[in-house]
N, C-alpha and C positions, 0 to 999 in steps of 0.2 A: 763337838765330834766332827762336824763338817770342816771346821778350821784345820783340826789335826790331819784329817784325810787329805785335804787340799794341800797342806804343807808337806806331807810325806810323798804325795805324788810329784809336787813341784820340785822338791830337793832331789828325788831319784832321777826325774827326767833331766834336770839341769846337769846333774852329775854325769849321766850318760852322754848328754850333749856336749859337755866340756871335753870328755874323752874323744869324741868324734872330731871336735874342732882342732884339738891338738894333734890328733893323728894325721889329719889331711894336711896339716902344716902349710896353709896358704896365707900369705901376707894380706891378700886382698879381703879374705874372710875375716882375719882379725881386725882390720881397718873398718870393715862394714859394721861388725858388732860393736866395736869401740864407738863409733859415731852414733849408732842407735842407742846405746847405753847412756850416753851423754844427754841425749834428748829425753830418754826415760827418766834420768835423774832430775832433770829440769821439771818435768811434768810432776813427778813425785813431790819435789820440794814445794811447787807452787800450789799443788792440790791439798790445801789445808784449810782450816776455818779462816785463816787470815785472808783468803781470796774473797771472803764476803765483804771486806772493807772497800768501799768505793773511793776512787781517787777523784776528788772534787775539781781540781783544776785540769782543764784540757791540756794534754801534752802529746806531742807526736813522736813516735819512735818506731824504728823497724822491729817487728815482732821477733823476740828472742828465739822462739821455737823454730821459726822458718830459717833463722841462721843456722840452728843446729841441724836441720833437716836438709838444707841446700847448700849453704856456703861452707860449712864445716867439712862435709864429705868431699866437696870439690877441692877445697884447699888441702885436705889430707891426701887425696889421690894425686894431686899435682906435686906435692912434696915428695911422695913416695916415687913418683915416676922420675922426678928430677935426680933422686938419689940412686935411680937404677934398681929399685926393688921390685918393680912390676914387669920386668922383662923388657923386650925390645920390639920396636915397630908394631906389628899387628897385635901381639899378645898384650903389649902395653896399653893399646886402646881398649882391648877387651876387658882388662883388669880395671881400668878406670871406669868403664860402664858398669861392671858388677859392683864396684865399691859404692857408687852413687845410687844405683838402683836397689841393691840389697840394704843399704843403711836405712832407706825410707821404709822398705817392706819389713825388715827386722823391728823397726820402731812400732809400726802399726800392730804387728802381731804380739809384741812383748809389753807394750805399755800398760795393758790392762791386768798383767800378772801381779806385780807388786801392790798395785792399787787395789785390786780385787781382794787380795789376802788382807790388806790393811783394813778395808771396809768390813770384812767379815770379822776381823779381830775386834774392831771398835763397834760392832753392831749392838752389843749389849750395854754399851756406855752412853748411847744416845739419850738425850733428854726425853722425858715423858711427854707425850702429847696432851693437850688440854681436852679432857673428856666432856666438858661442858660446852664445847664448840659444836653447835648443831645448827648450822644455817640451812635455809632452803637451797637446794641445788636444782638448777635448771638443766636438764639433759636434752641436748639438741642432736637429732640424728638427720643429717642431710641424706637424701635418697634419690637416685636416679635409676630406674629400671631394676629394682631389687626385689621383685616379687618372690624370688626363690628363698630369700634369706631374712626378709623384714620381720616376719612373725617370729622367728628364732630370736632375733635381736631384741624385739620388744618384750618377749617373755623373759629374757634374761634381765632386763631392766626391772620388770615387775618383781622378779625374785629377790632383788636386793634387799639386804638386811637393814640398810639405812632407809627409814621410812620418809623422811622430809624431803621430798623430791617431787618435780614435775617433769613429765615426758613430753617432748615436742618433736613430732616427726615432720620434716619439711620435704615434701614431694616436689622436686625441681623440674617439673614438666615431664614425668615419666610417661613412656608410650606403653607401658604394660599395666598390671593390676596392682602396682605397689600401694597407692593410696587407698584402694579398696579393701586390701587385706589389712592395712594398718587401721583403717576406720572401724574394724570389727572389735578392736580393744578400746573403743571410745567409752563404753561403759565402765571401764576400770581406770578412767581418768586420763587416758592417752589422748593428746591433742594432735590432730592431723591438719597440717597446712598445705596448700597447694599454690604454686606460682609457676610463671613461664620459665622455661629452661634458661639459666644464666651462669651455671657453674657452681662448684662447691662453696667458694667463698660467698657468693651471692646468697645461696641457700642458708648458710650459717648466720649471715647478717639479717636475713629476713626472720629467721627464728629468734634472734635477739630482740627483735621488736615486740615479741610477745613473752619473753622470759622475765620472770620476777625474782629469780634467786640471786643471792649475793655471790654464789659460785656458779660457774657455768662449766658443765661437762660436755665435751664433743666427742662423739664416737662414730665410726663408720657403720654403715647399714649391714655389713657382713661380720660384725664383731659381736661376741657373746661374752659378757662380763661374768666372772665368777661371783657367787653370791655375796661375798664380803668386799668386793673390789671397791664399790663406792664408799663404804664405810672407812676403809684404809686410806683412800684418797682424801677424804674429808679430814681425817686425823693428821695427815701430812700438811694440809693446808691450814691447820690450827697454828702453825708457826708462822706469824704475821709477816715474817721477813720474805716468805715465798710468795711470789706473784703468780706463779704458774707451776704445774707439776705434770709429769707423765708417768703412766703406769708401765707395767711390764706387758709386752705383746708377745703372744706365742702363736705358733702355727696350729690351726684347728684341724686341718686335713694333712696328714703326713703318711700316705699309703703307697707312694711311688718313690723312686729313686730321687726325682727332681724335687718333690715336696719334702722329703726327708732332709735333703741338703739345705733347703730353706729353713726348715725347722731347727736344724743344727745351727745355721747362721744366725737365727734370731736368738738363740740361747747363748752361743759362744762369742758372738760379735756385738750385736745390738744391746742385748740385756746386760751382758758382762761389762761393756764399755760405760753404760750408764751407771751401773753400780760403782764401777771404779772412779768415776768423776763426780759422784753425788756430793761429796763433802765440799768441792770447789764450787758446785752450781754450774759447771760447765757443760750443761746438757745442750746439744746442738739443735734439738727440735723437740717440741711439745707435740707429739704425734697426733694427727687428726684421727687416728684409729682409737685413741684412748688418751685424751688430754684435759686437764682441768685449769681453769683460769679464775681469777678474781674478776668480777664484773667490772669494778672500777678500772682495773688494769687494761682490760679489753677496750673500754671507752677512751681511756687516756692516750692509747697508742694508735687510735684510729680504726679499730676493728679489723676484719679480715679483708684482704685484698680481693676484689672481684676479678682482677686480670691475671691472676697468678696461677701457675701450675703447682705450686707448692704453698698454699696459703698458710699452712701450719708452720712451716719454716719461716715464712715472712714475718708472722706475728711474734714468733719466738725471738727473732733478731731484735725486733722493736722493744720487746719486753726486757731482753738483756741490756739493751742500751739505756732503757729508762729506769729499770729497777735493779738490774745487776745480779740477780740471783733466781735460778729455776731449780725446782726440786724434782725428785723422783722417788717412787716407792716400788721396791722390788717385789713386794708381797701383794700389791694390787694388780691383779692379772686379768686380762682379757685374751680370748682366743679369737683369732681372725682367719678368714680363708686366705690361702696363698694360691697363686697361679698354679694350674696343673699342667700347663703346656709351656714350651720354650717361647712361644709366640706371646703368650699372656705375660710371662716373666719379662720378656724383652719390653713390652709396652709399659709395664709397671716401672721397671728400673730406668727406662728412658724418661719417663715422666718426672721421677724422683731427680734424676740428674739434670734435666733441662730446668726444672723448677728451682733447684738449688743455685744454678748459674744465674737465672733470671733474678732471684732475690739478692744474691751477692752484688750483682750489678746495680741494684737499687741502693745498696748501702755500702759502697766501697770504702767509706771512712772507717769501717770496722777493722781494717787491716793496720791503720797507722795510728789511730787515736787511743792513747793508752788509758784515757778516761773510761773506756768501756770494759776495762778489767778482763774477765776471763773470755769474753768475746774476742778481744784483740790478741790476748796472750795464748789462748788454747784453741777455741773453737774454729776460728777462721783459718789459722795455720794447719789445723788437722783436716779440715774440709779440703783445703787447697792440696794437701798432700794425697788425698784420696783420688784426686784427678791426675796427679803425677805418677802414682803407683802403676796404673794400667800400662803406661808407656814404659816405665822403669822395668816392670815385670817382663814385658815382651823382649825389650832389648837385653835384659839380664838373662832371660831364658835362652836366647840365641847365643849370647856370649858364653854361657855355661857350656852349651853343647860344642861350640867351637874350642873352648879351652880344653874340654874333655877330649876332643878329636886330636888337638895338637900337643896337649900336655899330658895325656893319659886319663884312664877311666876313674882313678881314685878321687881326683878333684870333683869330677862330674857327679859321682854317686855321693860323695861327701856333702856337696852342696844341697842336694835334695834330701838327704838324711836330716841335715840341720833344719831345713824348712819344715819337714814332716814332723819332727820331734817338737818343734816349737808350736806348730798348729795343733798337735795332739795335746800338748800341755795346756793350751788355752781352752780347747774343747772339754778336757776332763775337768778343768777347773770350773768351767761354766756349768757342766752337768751336775757337779758336786753342790754348787750353790743353788742350782735349780730344785725347786721343791718336788717337781714331777719325777725327777730321777729317771730320765729316759736314757739310760746308759747304752742301750742298743744303738742309738744314733751315732756313737762314737765310731762305729765301723765305717761310716761315711766320711770321716775326717780326711782321708787321702784326696777325696774329690775337692775339697776345699783348697787343696794345694795344686792339683792338676785336674782340669776338666771343668767343673762348675765355676772355679775361680776365674778361668780364662774367659768363659762366656760373659760373666758379670764385667770383667775388664773390658771386653769388647764393646759392651753396651755403653760404658762410660765413654769410651773413645769415639763411638759413632755419635753419641749425644753431644759431645764436646764440638765435633766438627759440625753437626746439625745446628747447634747453637750459634756458632760464629758465622755460619753461612746465612742463617736468618738475620743476624745483626748486620751483616755486610749488605744484604739485599733488602733489608729493613722489612722483612716479612713478619707476620704475627704468628705466634705459637698458640693462640687461643684455641684452635681447633683440637689441640690435644688436652684441653682443660678437664673435660669430664669424660674420659674413656668409657665406653661400654665394655664391662668385664664379664666374662663367663662365669657364672656362679654354679655351684653344684648343690647348694643347700645342705652342707654338712652340719652336724649337730654335735655338740660336745657331750662326752660321756657323762652319765649321771645327771643330765639336764633335768631340771624340776618341771618337765611337762613332756608329754608323750610326743615323740617325734612323728608318729602317725597322725595324731590330732593336728599338729601344725602343718603337716603336708596336706591333710584333709581340708584345713582352712584355706590353704592356697588354692586348692581345686575348687572349693565352694565359692570363693571370691570370683574365679573365672566364670563359674556357671551362672552366678547371680547377675554379673555384668551383661552376660549374653542374653538373659531373659529380662533385663531391664528393671530388676527388683530393687537394686541399691544405687543411689547416687552418691558418689564420693564427695565429701564436703569440700568447698572451695573457699 
């Protein structure tokens, strides 16, 4: 049913989109879409089960996808300009900008559509997981000043249907009552460790010293797992070719325009892209918010980086280089708090961007060494394109406005209609595939084109300049390593424990520390 609904929506939207494209009759639009579709076709062709086959002999080659995203649009616009199809002088320059900018943007918006439909079509044909695979799972939760949310997180872990697990909370030098609250679950088998503040990677590595499981699950202290999430992740890992896997992450709090935009982004962009690329194993990051690893894989690649802003991305790169395949499970779900303020969102996305650049700088060979398979062919080119898009979007937006001013209103309106319909198609496809069916979020899809999107692009640009400025001046970015985040203590609906009880536990922990009744374990 979901596949038929997605297919009907997709065909209808694409039909209307085709009408608009031919109506505006702009050669630069045709060229942009053509370049993007070529890149889409390459990804679709490569994202098959054949991508699991590792190339044993190291060979160096320029990534094909980067050629389709950068060289092909430049060459196309240059040929059209030489033939005189892009106007003259100023308009020619504007059209060249739009072709190159829109081709990358079109690609990032549309790449998940055919792959998402393909994944949904093949969902029932997947091989059965091994029901006898029941290893011990060590769950490590690094925490720094998380007193508002740590009780909710621990309770969600205790509510898991998968029983063979151990829960390890690592308090990384918190200045609040985090360890005190966590220690109140000690009678239920929860182990609480304390260490001086050293960052998230340091906290995870410290937890590994005490972990006994063959599988290691890492989650953030503000995440609340659905009851069957751990069970599903273990089922995915029963495929011995998978060294690591990431679940589906959804926004826990979506009560404002900003948080609803983030909730929609998590569904229509992050989750849908992971589903689209799952067969190729081209998962760019095993998120620290909800990721599972084989213990031997973590040990083989050197564990988590202590000096990284994105330790989850760093270990994912090393696993991709060593093992070649990372999995994902769309039905293993965790709900996590998203920033409720623009300042909080800025800090989060800046850390993501800086951490990504930091880790890529550590592994530049991933761009040219074909031995790394999907890392070289898909992941690195797509990550690079996400840093190009913010600049392309700004220049293209200015170019569209100027083209509309000099060439008429129809091209201006037509361009925005194309982008809006494409974004709406991706949003609806994501919502159809999403089990929670939060269709009301679709009303916020225009903000993913104008408004919210520009803010996220601005953060990427600022982060890029900040990173290169730090590299030039040889400054450390370690101070951004463990940001203090404002938590609201949100709780998931139908949570299997009273929200009032958990909030009372938080207050009780504060009162007991003031009276000196409880000493947190060290």
